[in-house]
C-alpha positions as CSV (number, residue, x, y, z in Angstrom):
1,M,0.0,0.0,0.0
2,P,1.3,3.5,-0.8
3,G,2.3,5.6,2.1
4,L,3.1,2.8,4.4
5,H,6.7,2.4,5.7
6,P,8.2,-0.5,7.6
7,I,8.9,0.0,11.3
8,V,11.7,-2.0,12.9
9,S,11.3,-2.3,16.7
10,D,12.1,-4.3,19.8
11,A,10.8,-4.4,23.3
12,F,12.9,-1.5,24.5
13,S,11.6,0.7,21.6
14,T,8.0,-0.3,22.4
15,L,8.6,0.4,26.1
16,A,10.2,3.8,25.2
17,W,7.0,4.7,23.2
18,T,4.9,3.6,26.2
19,H,6.8,6.0,28.5
20,Y,6.4,8.7,25.9
21,Q,2.7,8.2,25.6
22,A,2.4,8.2,29.5
23,G,4.3,11.6,29.6
24,D,7.4,10.1,31.3
25,Y,9.7,11.9,28.9
26,P,13.0,11.4,30.9
27,E,12.5,7.6,31.0
28,A,11.4,7.6,27.3
29,A,14.6,9.6,26.4
30,R,16.8,7.1,28.3
31,L,15.2,4.1,26.5
32,F,15.2,5.7,23.1
33,R,18.9,6.6,23.5
34,E,19.6,3.0,24.5
35,V,17.8,1.7,21.4
36,T,19.4,4.2,19.0
37,Q,22.9,3.3,20.3
38,R,22.3,-0.3,19.6
39,H,20.4,0.3,16.4
40,P,21.4,3.6,14.7
41,D,19.9,2.3,11.5
42,W,16.3,2.2,12.9
43,A,14.4,5.3,11.9
44,D,11.4,5.0,14.3
45,P,13.3,5.1,17.6
46,L,15.4,8.0,16.3
47,S,12.1,9.9,15.5
48,G,10.8,8.9,18.9
49,L,13.9,10.4,20.5
50,G,13.2,13.6,18.5
51,W,9.7,13.8,19.8
52,T,10.8,13.1,23.3
53,L,13.6,15.7,23.3
54,S,11.1,18.2,21.9
55,K,8.8,17.6,24.9
56,L,11.8,18.0,27.2
57,G,12.5,21.4,25.6
58,D,15.7,20.6,23.7
59,R,14.7,21.7,20.2
60,N,18.2,21.5,18.8
61,A,18.7,17.9,19.9
62,A,15.2,17.0,18.7
63,E,16.0,18.5,15.3
64,Q,19.2,16.4,15.1
65,A,17.3,13.2,16.1
66,F,14.7,13.8,13.4
67,R,17.3,14.5,10.8
68,Q,19.2,11.3,11.8
69,S,15.9,9.4,11.3
70,L,15.6,10.9,7.9
71,Q,19.1,9.9,7.0
72,V,18.1,6.3,7.7
73,N,14.7,6.6,5.9
74,P,14.4,9.8,3.9
75,R,10.6,9.4,3.7
76,H,9.9,8.6,7.4
77,P,6.6,10.5,7.9
78,D,7.0,10.8,11.7
79,A,10.4,12.5,11.4
80,M,9.1,14.8,8.7
81,M,6.1,15.8,10.8
82,G,8.5,16.3,13.8
83,L,10.6,18.8,11.8
84,R,7.6,20.7,10.6
85,T,6.3,20.8,14.2
86,L,9.7,22.4,15.1
87,G,9.2,24.9,12.3
88,K,12.0,23.3,10.2
89,R,12.0,22.0,6.6
90,P,12.4,18.3,6.2
């Protein structure tokens, strides 16, 4: 189907998103960093780190995470939306 993109994940990534959704941004950031250190080629946790850092008020680091996500997958919609939310061009 057009518009769909594969998401590679593991239990830590899922747990990080769970903490993000619950508003526990410090723990989400810790888990996303752990996942992205092990799997720097996974676009989704990089994007999750971007969203989390944005919620923590670190816009520069959030932009960097979104851009790293787009280096892995140039069409990752979540990262593109994150950059737009920051007022940046994907």
